[in-house]
C-alpha positions as CSV (number, residue, x, y, z in Angstrom):
1,M,-1.2,5.0,-20.1
2,A,-1.0,1.2,-20.8
3,E,2.1,0.9,-18.6
4,A,0.3,2.4,-15.9
5,Q,-2.2,-0.4,-15.6
6,K,0.2,-3.1,-16.4
7,Y,0.2,-4.6,-13.0
8,G,-2.3,-5.5,-10.4
9,Y,-1.0,-2.7,-7.8
10,N,0.5,0.6,-8.9
11,K,1.9,3.7,-7.3
12,G,-1.1,5.9,-6.2
13,D,-3.6,3.0,-5.7
14,K,-6.0,3.1,-2.8
15,L,-6.6,-0.4,-1.7
16,L,-9.4,-1.5,1.0
17,N,-9.9,-4.9,2.3
18,A,-12.7,-6.3,4.2
19,G,-12.5,-9.8,5.7
20,V,-13.1,-12.4,8.1
21,G,-10.3,-15.0,9.7
22,V,-10.7,-18.6,9.1
23,N,-9.9,-19.7,12.4
24,S,-8.7,-17.8,16.0
25,Y,-5.9,-17.8,18.3
26,Y,-8.0,-17.9,21.1
27,G,-10.2,-20.7,20.8
28,A,-13.4,-19.4,19.1
29,G,-15.3,-16.6,17.6
30,L,-15.1,-14.7,14.2
31,P,-12.3,-12.7,13.5
32,I,-13.3,-9.7,11.3
33,N,-10.7,-7.2,9.5
34,I,-10.6,-4.0,7.8
35,S,-7.6,-2.5,6.2
36,F,-6.4,0.4,4.0
37,E,-3.4,1.2,2.2
38,T,-2.1,3.8,-0.4
39,G,0.7,3.0,-2.9
40,I,3.6,5.4,-2.2
41,T,5.8,3.9,-4.5
42,P,5.9,1.4,-7.4
43,E,5.9,-1.4,-5.1
44,I,5.3,-0.3,-1.7
45,S,1.9,0.5,0.0
46,V,1.2,1.7,3.6
47,G,-1.8,2.1,5.7
48,A,-3.7,0.9,8.5
49,S,-5.3,-2.3,10.0
50,F,-8.5,-3.2,12.5
51,D,-8.9,-6.5,13.8
52,Y,-11.9,-7.7,16.1
53,L,-13.1,-10.7,17.8
54,S,-15.5,-11.6,20.4
55,W,-16.4,-14.7,21.6
56,N,-19.0,-15.9,24.2
57,Y,-19.0,-19.0,25.8
58,K,-21.7,-20.2,28.2
59,P,-20.5,-23.8,29.6
60,V,-23.4,-24.1,32.4
61,S,-26.9,-22.2,32.5
62,M,-25.6,-20.0,35.5
63,S,-22.3,-18.9,33.8
64,N,-21.4,-16.3,30.9
65,Y,-17.6,-15.8,29.8
66,K,-17.1,-13.1,27.1
67,F,-13.6,-12.7,25.5
68,N,-12.7,-9.5,23.3
69,A,-9.7,-8.9,21.1
70,L,-8.9,-5.7,19.5
71,Y,-5.9,-5.1,17.2
72,F,-5.1,-1.7,15.5
73,G,-2.1,-0.8,13.8
74,A,0.1,0.4,10.9
75,R,1.1,-2.2,7.9
76,A,3.3,-1.7,4.8
77,S,3.3,-4.3,1.8
78,Y,5.6,-5.1,-0.9
79,H,3.9,-5.7,-3.9
80,V,6.2,-8.3,-5.9
81,N,4.3,-8.7,-9.4
82,E,7.2,-6.0,-11.1
83,L,9.8,-8.4,-9.6
84,L,8.2,-11.8,-10.7
85,N,7.5,-10.4,-14.2
86,I,3.7,-11.0,-13.5
87,D,2.2,-8.9,-16.2
88,N,-1.4,-9.1,-15.5
89,E,-4.0,-6.5,-13.9
90,K,-6.2,-8.8,-12.1
91,I,-3.3,-10.3,-10.0
92,D,-1.7,-8.6,-6.9
93,L,1.0,-10.5,-4.8
94,Y,2.5,-9.0,-1.9
95,G,4.0,-9.3,1.3
96,G,4.4,-7.2,4.4
97,A,4.6,-6.3,7.7
98,T,2.2,-4.8,10.7
99,I,3.0,-3.1,14.1
100,G,0.3,-1.9,16.5
101,Y,-1.5,-2.2,19.8
102,R,-3.4,-5.2,20.8
103,S,-6.2,-5.1,23.8
104,F,-8.0,-8.0,25.3
105,S,-10.7,-8.1,27.8
106,W,-12.2,-11.2,29.4
107,K,-15.4,-11.1,31.7
108,D,-16.7,-14.0,34.0
109,N,-20.1,-13.2,35.3
110,Y,-20.0,-16.3,37.1
111,S,-17.1,-15.2,39.4
112,N,-16.9,-11.7,38.6
113,N,-13.4,-12.3,37.5
114,T,-12.2,-9.9,34.6
115,L,-8.8,-10.9,33.4
116,S,-7.9,-8.0,30.9
117,G,-4.4,-7.4,31.6
118,K,-3.3,-10.8,31.5
119,Y,-3.5,-11.7,28.2
120,G,-0.8,-9.5,26.9
121,N,-2.1,-6.1,26.1
122,G,0.4,-4.1,24.4
123,L,2.6,-3.9,21.4
124,F,2.2,-6.4,18.6
125,F,4.5,-7.4,15.5
126,G,3.2,-9.3,12.6
127,G,4.1,-10.5,9.1
128,Y,1.9,-11.8,6.4
129,I,2.0,-12.8,2.8
130,G,-1.0,-12.3,0.5
131,G,-2.6,-12.4,-2.9
132,K,-5.4,-10.6,-4.7
133,Y,-7.3,-11.3,-7.7
134,Y,-9.6,-8.6,-9.3
135,F,-12.8,-9.7,-10.9
136,T,-13.2,-5.9,-12.2
137,S,-10.8,-3.1,-12.2
138,Q,-11.9,-1.8,-8.8
139,I,-13.4,-5.2,-7.1
140,G,-11.7,-8.5,-6.2
141,A,-11.2,-11.2,-3.4
142,F,-8.0,-11.4,-1.3
143,T,-6.3,-13.8,1.2
144,E,-3.6,-13.3,3.7
145,L,-1.9,-15.6,5.8
146,G,0.8,-14.8,8.6
147,A,0.6,-13.2,11.9
148,V,-2.5,-10.7,10.9
149,G,-4.0,-10.2,14.0
150,S,-6.5,-12.3,15.7
151,T,-5.8,-15.2,13.3
152,N,-3.4,-16.7,11.2
153,A,-5.3,-16.8,7.7
154,R,-8.2,-14.5,6.5
155,F,-10.0,-13.9,3.3
156,G,-12.5,-11.8,1.8
157,V,-13.3,-8.8,-0.7
158,A,-11.0,-6.2,-1.9
159,F,-11.2,-2.7,-3.4
160,K,-9.0,-0.5,-5.6
161,F,-9.7,3.5,-6.2
């Protein structure tokens, strides 16, 4: 049993992240994210991710621009604690890749333009590195850097079941 809890990630773990981005690729707005993964080997977890960003811009009193970005897809992570010989159940270091679909919508109520298709709706690929620190056996904090949806850096709360 002691060996099963040696690292911050173990085969069979269910991992849930809920976070916010620290910036946006699209000028403004607060990117929010939820991801879930399950451990399928001692080093690899797979799951899904959902990213959402909404931004309203009112440059003058008669105009209103609204932009929405939605990313959803599959992700896989490689957990490196054992590889790096990090023998600490509070720490989980990982890197991974994501593939999915992104959808954009842009509405200009001043000229009634919609530019939904012009932002590159379709397939997206991303890569990331990340880390978690668990305050308890099931609750911690995480951060991820890289192409992780509508932002290149995010942080939040992590849950392990």
